[in-house]
N, C-alpha and C positions, 0 to 999 in steps of 0.2 A: 504495499500498498505506499501509497506516496507521501515524501515527508510534509509536504506541504498543502496537506488535505485540510480544507477552509471549513471554518465554521456557519452555514447558514445564519443570515440576518436576524430571519424571521425566529429562528430558533434562539437567539444572544435576547433577541425582546423579551420573550416570556419571561428568559432569565431572569431579567432589571423587573418585570412584573410583577412577582410572586410575592404576595403576602406574607410569604415566612423568612422573605432576605432582610436586608435590613431596614431601617427606619428613615421615611422620608421627612427630614427635620428642617431642611438648609434653603433659606431664600436666597437670593440676589446677593443682596446685603453682605450675607454669612461666609458666602463663594467668594465674594472680593475682599472681605476680610481674614479669611485663610489663605488667601494670593498675597495679599502685603503682608500678613505674619510669615510665610514663607521666604519672603525675598528680601524683605528688610531685616537684617541682621547686622553681623561684623561688616558683611561688602562693603553697606554705604559708609562705613565708620574710619575699614580699614583702606580696603580697594582704592578708596578716591586720593588719599595722599599718595597712596603705593603709583599710581597710575600716573599723578602728577610730576611728583619726583622721578620717577624712572625712564618716563616716554613723552607726556604729551604735553606737560606744563600746566598754564591755565587752560591751554585748550583741553586740556579735560571735559569742560562742560561737552564739545564734541563727540568727545569719543562718548559719553554717556547716551549722547544721540543714536550715535551709530554703532553702539552693542542694542540698542533699542529696535532698532528698525532687524536687526538680525533675528532675532528675540520677536519680530511682528510676525516676522514670515512665519517661522515656528506655530505662535500663539493663533495665529489666523486658520492651519492647520488644524491644529489640536480644536479650536470652536467650531471647527466644521463636524468634527468626529462628534467630539462631546453632546453636541445637541440630535445626533441621529444616531447615537449608540449611549443612550442613556442609562450605562450601567457602570459597575465600580471595573477596576482595571489598569486605566489609561490608556497609554501606546500601547499595552497586552494585547490588552483585549483588540483594539482597532486593527493589530496586526494579522490576527487570529481569522477575523473576518475578509482584510484582504491580498496578505499576504501567506498566509497557511499556517498549522502550529509549529513547523519549526522554526519557523523565525520569530512567530511570536514567543516563542519558549526562549532564543535567545535575549529578546529585548525581555522578558520578563526578570530575566537572569542578570542581565546589565543594569536593570533598575533597581536591584538590592545594593550595587556599586554607589546609586546614586542617593536614597530614602536611607535603608539600612546605615552604611556607613556616613553619609553625611550627619544622622540623628547622632551618633557614637562621637565623630569628628568634634560635633558642635558643643556635646557636651563636654568634653575635654576641656577643650576653650572655654566654655560656661565656669568650670571650676576656675580656670586661671582666672578671670576674670572677677569672681567670686572673693579668693583669695587676696587679688589687689584691694577690691575695696575695702575689704576687713584689716589693711596695713597689714597682709603675710602672714595674720596670728596661725593661718592651720598650721600644724606640722608638715612640713615639706614630703615625710615620707607616707602621711595620708592624705595625700592629693595630687600624688605622682605615682607613672607603673612604675615593676622593677628594673624595667628597661631606660628608668632616666637618673640621674645623679645629680645633683648641684655641683656648683662650686666649691663649697666646702669638704665633698665626700660624701654628703649623705643621701642612701639611695631610697628609692622610692619602694613605697610597697602596696598602696591601693588607693587609686583616687576614688575615694569616698564620697567629695561632693558632686562628681560626677553621676553614678551612683545611685545618690539620692533624686537629683532633680528631674533623671529617667526613671525611677521608681514613680515619684509623684506624677511624672503626665502621664506615665501609663497608667496608674488608677482613673485621672481624669478622662483617659480612653475608653478604658473599658467603662465606665459609670456612662458614658452615653454621650453619641456622637454632640447634641444637641449643647451639653452640658461644655462639652469640647470647643465648640463654637463660641460658647460664650465668655470664655475663660480666653480663649485667642483671642476673641473683639476688645475685651477689657487690656490684654497687653498691648494688643495692635493700637489701643488709642494712646496708652503710656508712650508709646514710644515713637510713635507720630507727632503726637502735644509735642514732644521733648525736640524732636527734629524741626519742628516749623518752630517752636522758641529759639533756637540755635541760629536759625534761619534770619527773622524779626530780630534778635537785638544784633546779631553779628552786621548785620546790611553795615550799621552807621559804622561800625570803624571797618569798613573795605579801605584800603589804597590803591585809588587808580593805578600808582605806579606798580602795582605786584602782577597788573595783567600787561605788561610791557618789560618784555616780548611775546607778545601773545603765543606766537607758536616755540618750542626752542630752539635754538639755534644749532647749526650743521658744526659749527666750531666747539660748542661746548664740550668740555672735556668732562670722557663716559660716555658721549652721547653720539659715537659714532656710527656707530648702526645703522642703517638705514628707519629702521622701526623704535626709532630713539631719540630723533630730533625732526620737526619739520612736520608735514602732513602724513609722513610714515610712521612718525611720532603717535598722531593721532590714532593711526590704526594700529599701533601695537598698543595703546593707551585702553582702546575699546578689547580689544585681546583679553586686558589685563581687569577689565571693570565688568565684562559680559559675566563675569563670573557674582558678579552682586548681581545678577539678576534672575540665576538659579533658583526654581522653587513654584514660579508659577506654573507649569504644569502640575504639580501634585494636584490644583483644583481640580482637574479632570477626574483624580484618583474614586474622587465625592460622588459623584454623577448618581451612581444610586440611592443617594441620602438625600438629590435636590428632591424638594418641593414641584417645581415645573424645570428641570432640567432644558427640555428644549427651546424654553425663553433664560435660565436663568444662569447657564452653564459658558454661552457664550460672554455674557454681561461679567460671570465672574472672573473668567479668563483673560478677557480683553481690559475688562476695568481695570483689573490689579496692575497690569502692566502699565495701565495708561496712568494710574495716581503716584506709581512708584519711580517711573519717569520722570516723570517733572520735579517730585521729593528732591531724586538724584543730580538733577539738572542745576535746579536753585542751588541745592547743600555744597556741591560742587564750584559754583560762582562764587556762594560766599566764602569758604574755605581757603580758595586761592588768591580770594581779596584778601585774606584779613592775614594771612601769614605768605610769605617768598615761598614759589613752588619749587627752589634748590634746597629751603630747611629742610623738607620730609625726605631729602635723602641721606641726610645727617643728624644734628639734633630733634629734629620733629617726627623723627621715622616712626619711634614709639608713641604709643599713644596719639596721635596729630590731631585729633581733634581738642583734646584736654590742653596738649602742648599750646596749642594754637589762641587757647581761650586763656589760658594762663598768663602767655607771654604779649598777648596785643586786645585784650579787653578787659582792664583792670577793672576792680569790682566785680567782675562776674565768677569767680573763681566757683562757686556754687555751682557752675552750670556746667563744671567740670567735673563734679560728681553726679549731678544729674545725667550726664552722657553717659558715664557708665552705667547706670542703672537702669538706662536706655538699651544700652548694649545686651546686657542682660535679659530684660527684657525680651531685648531681639530674637538673644541664640533663647530663650524658652519658647519661644511660637514657634524658631525652626524647628525645633526639635519635636515640639508636638504636631505639628503637622509632616514631618517627616515620617516618623512613627504611626502617622494614619494613614499616609498616602502608602508604606511599604505594606501593613497589614490589609488594605483593600488589594491591592496585587496579589497578595499571597491568598485572599480570599478567590478571589477569580480563579489562578490556579489551582486551588485546593479543589473548588468546585468542576474545573476541566478534568480532576483528575491526575494532574501533571506534577502534585504536589499530595503529600497525606491530605485526607478529611481533617484534619483536626482543626489547619489551617482554616477551613471554612464554617467552625460550627459555630452557631451565633448563640448570645444569652438569653435565656427565656425570656427575663426581662427587661434587658439593657436594649438588649436586640441589636450587640457588638459585636465583631469575632472577638471576643474575648481571650481564648485559647491560644489565637495568634498573636496578641497582644502579650500575653505571659510568654510567651518561645520568644519573642523578638526584645524582650525585656533582660532574658537571660542572654542572648547572643550578642546584644549591642552593649548588654552592660558588660559582660567579659572582656569585649574588645575596649571599653570606656576605660574600665577601670584595669586593666593588666597590660596597654598596647598604647604610646606615645601617639599623641595626636596627627604628629608630620609623616608616621606612616600611610596614613590613608593617603594623601597628596592629593594630588590633581585624580584620583581615581572618580570622587564622585561627579567629576565637571566630564570624564568621558562618558561616564554611563548617561548623561544628561543629555550630550549631547547627541550620543549614537542614537539613543530614544527619539531627539527633534530628525535627525536625518531620516529614520523610519517612518515617523510621522507623514512629514512631507511628501516622501514617496510614498504612502500610502493613501493618501486623499485624490495624487495623481491617475495612482491605479484604479481606484474606486469610481473614480468618474469615467475612465474607461470603461471597466467591469460590470460596473452597475450603476448606470445613466439614471435610470429610470427611480432608483430611493428618494425617499423624500427626504430633503435636508432643512431643515426650519432655518439653520444658519449658513450660509453659500459663503466659501472660500473668494476670491475673487481674483479674476485673472489668472486660473486654471490654465495652463501648466506653467507661468511663468513666478507665480508666488510659491512654490513647492520648490522649483527649478533653484530660484534665489535661496531657500531656506535651506537645502540639501548642498549649496555650494560651500555659503558661509560656514554652517557649522561641519562640515566634514575637514573644512580648511582649518576651523579651528583645533579639532581633532590632532591634526598632523603637525600642529604646532606645538604640542604639547610635549615636553622631556621624550625619550626614547624610551629611561626605563620604566617609565609610569605607562605605556604604551604595553613596553614589553609584561610587564604587571599583569593590566587587562587582558592580556591574550591568555598568561595563566591563568585567570580567573574562568575566561570561555574555554577553556580546556577543561575545567573542571567540569562545568554547566552541561557541556555535550557527553562527559562520563555519566553523569545523573540521568540526563536525557536519557540515552540510548538504554542504560543498563535498567530501569524504572519508569522515568514517564513516559515513554511510547509505548511500553507494554500496558499501561495504566489509564491510559488515554480514555476518558469517557467518549469521544465522537467517533473514535475508530472501533469501540466496540458494536457501537450503532452501527458500522457499515457492512 
């Protein structure tokens, strides 16, 4: 039987309409908040200064626009699929209908890199920022992995704060999607409010001289490479800040819990992208106006936003503390949405028989995939507690970009193979938009470090072993043939 056996769209829609499945509790506002919760994290506070100092200078504003356009191509394709196929699973589910089971499995396996490893990595960063906010009062050995050692020679034992935040957010997810969305909405309100406060207060401290030159000169020391000065630097900066947009696709994993998915899913996906892009542009404009971009290469490299406030906004030291709170809030909502997204992908894969059924068992009262959430806590928690955050590296990004490529390709395939399907939201300019999405995301994949590509290749080989040894023989779709 073919590796590329496809799930009929009608059968998929029946799964999404099951009364025994996930509970539909999310409106358009909840979905936009989920998207913002996943997107705005440390990327806003860290990547902005990094892109300005390393590649784009004050033109990092344009870098954000370029990255947003690249995300928009993928976002438009996600919106069409999410309105057509309002069930859990995101890119995995879309691929099952358009490109077949084998490609769907590969995407589902790649999404583990995006969601599970992202949750683990961000929880480690959450631990670091919490300790920083508390003035380093948590003993080193209890907030670092055994693979890490301090400058004083103290070895880590276990990262307890990372485990704690994972446990709290897992329990919230088990309690219910509505409650999770409510907590996420509160966190989003807090961190967006602080970002707006920084923009409003910081605007009066902008020094116009910091915008000259707007592009990094070709003869600037350390910026000789094409993608580190001029317009090439703007493109290089866009590759850096692109990763600050990762997360909007997690909205699509909640399609089966949306009240009116055909209307609300496109609003949630594209709405969160638009809101975050506007905030990113304003934030980067203010940050590079307050402090000179060259300082972000040296003294202002660490905690760049707090540095700018403390040195160029006299009397607003309290805002630097609020920024730290916003970063913690941002990390928390990112972890929440990533854990939710991974459990929903596993829910769909388990219902298809590709992974054990335990991942699809729904709580009798809360109607959430609670066993999947608990298993994920163990897996992600082990990683967060005993492995350094840098080990994950760019693996999260490569999983995300791969999913983007396949969704863009899937929309194009679906238009050709199933043109009569009902599309409440239609991606414009097909095949141009999907092709541009494929090209931009593929270019970003191949711009990642070679060791990251090799590690991702190893992960995929492990996935193939599991597919051919377990998943293919247990596929529900194959049993019906």
